[in-house]
C-alpha positions as CSV (number, residue, x, y, z in Angstrom):
1,L,-0.1,-0.2,-0.2
2,S,1.1,3.3,-0.3
3,Q,1.4,5.7,2.6
4,S,-1.8,7.7,2.2
5,E,-3.5,4.2,1.0
6,A,-2.5,2.6,4.7
7,A,-3.2,6.0,6.5
8,I,-6.7,5.5,4.9
9,L,-7.2,2.3,6.0
10,D,-5.8,2.6,9.1
11,L,-8.9,5.4,9.9
12,L,-10.9,3.3,8.8
13,L,-10.0,0.2,10.6
14,D,-9.7,2.9,13.7
15,H,-13.3,3.7,13.3
16,R,-14.8,0.3,12.2
17,G,-18.5,0.6,11.2
18,S,-18.6,4.5,12.1
19,V,-18.5,7.0,9.1
20,V,-15.3,8.4,8.9
21,T,-15.8,11.9,6.8
22,F,-14.0,13.6,3.8
23,G,-12.9,16.2,6.5
24,D,-11.4,13.3,8.5
25,L,-9.6,12.1,5.9
26,Q,-8.1,15.2,4.9
27,R,-7.1,16.2,8.2
28,R,-5.3,12.7,8.9
29,V,-4.3,11.4,5.8
30,W,-3.0,15.0,4.0
31,N,-2.5,16.8,7.6
32,G,-5.5,19.2,6.9
33,A,-4.4,19.8,3.3
34,T,-7.6,20.6,1.3
35,Q,-8.4,18.0,-1.4
36,S,-11.1,17.5,-3.7
37,R,-13.5,15.1,-3.5
38,D,-13.0,13.4,-6.7
39,A,-8.8,13.0,-5.3
40,I,-10.2,11.4,-1.8
41,D,-12.7,9.0,-4.1
42,A,-9.9,8.1,-6.5
43,A,-7.5,7.4,-3.5
44,I,-10.6,5.0,-1.9
45,Y,-10.6,3.2,-5.5
46,R,-7.3,2.6,-5.6
47,L,-7.8,1.0,-1.8
48,R,-10.5,-0.9,-2.9
49,R,-8.6,-2.5,-6.0
50,R,-5.6,-3.4,-3.6
51,L,-7.9,-5.2,-0.7
52,S,-10.2,-7.0,-3.7
53,G,-10.6,-10.8,-2.5
54,L,-9.4,-9.6,1.4
55,N,-13.5,-9.6,2.1
56,V,-13.1,-5.8,3.6
57,V,-15.8,-3.9,1.9
58,I,-15.4,0.1,2.1
59,R,-18.6,1.7,1.6
60,S,-19.4,5.3,0.4
61,V,-21.8,6.8,2.5
62,R,-23.4,9.8,0.0
63,N,-22.0,13.4,0.7
64,R,-20.4,11.9,4.1
65,G,-17.4,9.6,3.5
66,F,-16.7,5.9,3.9
67,V,-17.3,3.2,6.4
68,I,-15.1,0.1,6.5
69,D,-17.2,-3.0,6.9
70,R,-15.3,-6.6,7.8
């Protein structure tokens, strides 16, 4: 995993079952730097591809963020 993918996964696992907002991701993964939702979506897409086959599901929560189900 890339550094940002690992940070996203760590954050999602720390909050398993709860929504991690776009703001949470910006603060923790990108140190508060503003990222477009497209950039965040692209990072999640890459992470989902890397985790395929591991029974890990990252769900989008419309206009809020993401949640990991395991």
